[in-house]
C-alpha positions as CSV (number, residue, x, y, z in Angstrom):
1,M,-21.2,-3.3,18.0
2,I,-17.6,-2.6,19.2
3,P,-17.3,0.6,21.3
4,F,-14.9,2.9,19.4
5,E,-13.7,4.6,22.6
6,N,-12.3,1.2,23.8
7,T,-10.0,0.8,20.8
8,L,-6.4,1.6,20.3
9,P,-4.7,1.8,16.9
10,Y,-1.4,-0.1,16.8
11,E,1.4,-0.7,14.3
12,T,3.8,-3.6,13.9
13,I,7.4,-3.2,12.8
14,G,9.1,-6.6,12.5
15,R,7.8,-8.6,15.5
16,D,7.4,-5.5,17.7
17,V,4.1,-3.8,18.5
18,Y,3.9,0.0,18.8
19,L,1.1,2.4,19.7
20,V,1.0,5.6,17.7
21,E,0.3,7.6,20.8
22,C,-0.3,6.7,24.5
23,P,-3.9,7.6,25.4
24,Y,-2.9,8.5,28.9
25,C,0.3,10.6,28.7
26,G,0.5,11.5,25.0
27,E,3.9,9.9,24.4
28,R,4.4,9.1,20.7
29,N,5.6,5.8,19.2
30,V,5.2,3.7,22.4
31,H,6.9,0.3,22.2
32,L,4.7,-2.3,24.0
33,A,6.0,-5.4,25.7
34,L,4.0,-7.3,23.1
35,K,5.1,-9.3,20.1
36,T,3.2,-10.0,16.9
37,N,2.8,-13.7,18.0
38,D,1.1,-12.5,21.2
39,L,-1.7,-11.0,19.1
40,Q,-3.2,-14.3,17.8
41,P,-4.2,-15.5,21.3
42,I,-5.9,-12.1,22.0
43,R,-7.8,-12.5,18.7
44,E,-8.9,-15.9,19.9
45,G,-10.4,-14.5,23.1
46,R,-7.5,-14.7,25.6
47,K,-7.2,-11.6,27.7
48,K,-3.7,-9.9,28.0
49,L,-2.6,-7.3,30.5
50,I,-0.7,-4.5,28.8
51,V,1.4,-2.0,30.8
52,F,2.4,1.1,29.0
53,P,6.2,1.7,29.6
54,C,5.9,5.4,29.3
55,C,3.5,6.1,32.2
56,R,2.9,2.7,33.8
57,E,-0.9,2.8,33.1
58,K,-2.5,-0.6,32.5
59,I,-5.3,-2.0,30.2
60,T,-6.5,-5.5,29.5
61,A,-6.7,-6.3,25.8
62,V,-9.8,-8.4,25.2
63,D,-9.7,-8.6,21.3
64,A,-7.5,-7.5,18.4
65,D,-7.7,-7.2,14.7
66,R,-5.1,-6.1,12.2
67,D,-5.2,-2.4,13.2
68,Y,-6.8,-2.1,16.6
69,L,-6.6,-3.5,20.2
70,L,-9.9,-3.6,22.0
71,A,-9.6,-2.7,25.7
72,D,-11.9,-3.7,28.6
73,R,-12.5,0.0,29.4
74,I,-12.6,3.4,27.8
75,V,-9.2,4.5,26.6
76,R,-10.0,7.5,24.4
77,R,-12.6,10.2,24.1
78,R,-14.5,10.9,21.0
């Protein structure tokens, strides 16, 4: 079972990937340094370091689906 507190919802607009809200600082519509073609290797099991440009926090994405990124640690509270 996938731990819900390790997931982050994301949106794609064109080839860009956005978070609805940063889980660390609360900034809205965070543009990640990640393109839609970077999501497929993550889905296939390749880990990807993601640095949030708003507050410089870091997570490692270990999986992704069409709506959520799965991080290696807890990124939100229930």
